[in-house]
C-alpha positions in Angstrom: 16.3 2.2 45.3 15.3 2.3 41.7 13.0 -0.3 40.4 14.4 -2.5 37.7 12.9 -1.9 34.3 11.1 -5.0 32.9 12.9 -6.8 30.2 11.2 -8.5 27.4 12.6 -11.9 26.4 14.2 -12.0 23.0 11.9 -14.9 22.0 8.8 -12.7 22.6 10.3 -9.9 20.5 11.0 -12.4 17.7 7.5 -13.9 18.0 6.0 -10.4 17.7 8.1 -9.6 14.7 7.0 -12.8 13.0 3.3 -12.1 13.7 3.7 -8.5 12.3 5.4 -9.8 9.2 2.7 -12.5 8.7 -0.1 -9.9 9.0 1.6 -7.6 6.6 2.1 -10.3 4.1 -1.6 -11.3 4.3 -2.6 -7.7 3.8 -0.4 -7.6 0.6 -2.0 -10.8 -0.6 -5.6 -9.6 0.1 -8.1 -11.0 -2.3 -9.3 -8.1 -4.5 -11.4 -10.5 -6.7 -14.7 -9.1 -5.6 -13.8 -5.5 -6.0 -15.1 -3.4 -9.0 -12.7 -1.9 -11.5 -13.5 1.5 -10.1 -12.7 0.5 -6.5 -9.5 -1.2 -7.6 -8.5 2.0 -9.5 -9.3 4.2 -6.5 -7.4 2.0 -4.0 -4.3 1.8 -6.2 -4.2 5.5 -7.0 -5.0 6.5 -3.4 -1.7 4.8 -2.4 0.1 6.9 -4.9 -1.7 10.1 -3.9 -0.9 9.6 -0.2 2.8 9.2 -1.2 3.0 12.4 -3.2 2.6 11.3 -6.8 1.7 13.9 -9.4 -1.0 12.5 -11.6 -1.0 13.1 -15.4 -4.3 11.6 -16.6 -7.4 13.9 -16.6 -9.4 11.3 -14.7 -6.8 11.0 -11.9 -6.3 14.7 -11.7 -10.1 15.3 -11.5 -10.4 12.6 -8.8 -7.3 13.2 -6.7 -5.9 16.5 -7.8 -2.2 17.4 -7.7 -2.1 19.7 -4.7 1.0 18.9 -2.7 2.3 16.4 -5.2 6.1 15.9 -5.4 6.9 13.0 -7.7 6.2 13.1 -11.5 7.4 9.5 -12.1 5.7 6.5 -10.4 9.1 4.9 -10.0 10.3 7.8 -7.9 7.5 7.6 -5.4 8.8 6.3 -2.1 6.6 3.3 -1.3 7.2 0.6 1.3 7.5 -3.0 0.2 4.0 -3.6 1.6 2.6 -0.8 -0.5 4.3 -2.1 -3.6 3.0 -5.7 -3.0 -0.5 -4.3 -2.5 -0.3 -2.3 -5.7 0.9 -5.4 -7.6 -2.0 -7.4 -6.2 -4.4 -4.7 -7.3 -2.9 -4.5 -10.8 -3.2 -8.3 -11.1 -6.9 -8.1 -10.1 -7.4 -5.3 -12.6 -6.0 -7.4 -15.4 -7.9 -10.5 -14.3 -11.2 -8.4 -14.3 -10.4 -6.8 -17.6 -10.3 -3.3 -16.2 -9.0 -0.5 -18.3 -7.8 2.9 -17.2 
């Protein structure tokens, strides 16, 4: 006889999904207030680099390079909703801290 495969109750799956969504939202709402302008800039642009963005500013090209890049426009870069929320939080922190590119 074959052993029956264990089934996970739908309520446990729903609970796991809620926990995952909550942890993702808290990551997106991370407090960047204590970060330096340089660290904020690095974090934001690392997300774009990892997603294949082709940088155009000399500073970003020096720092990240353009090897393997695919997207010339930031709007074309395929980012998850979480990545977009993180970038927006970083931009808000950069503005609040008076950072300039």
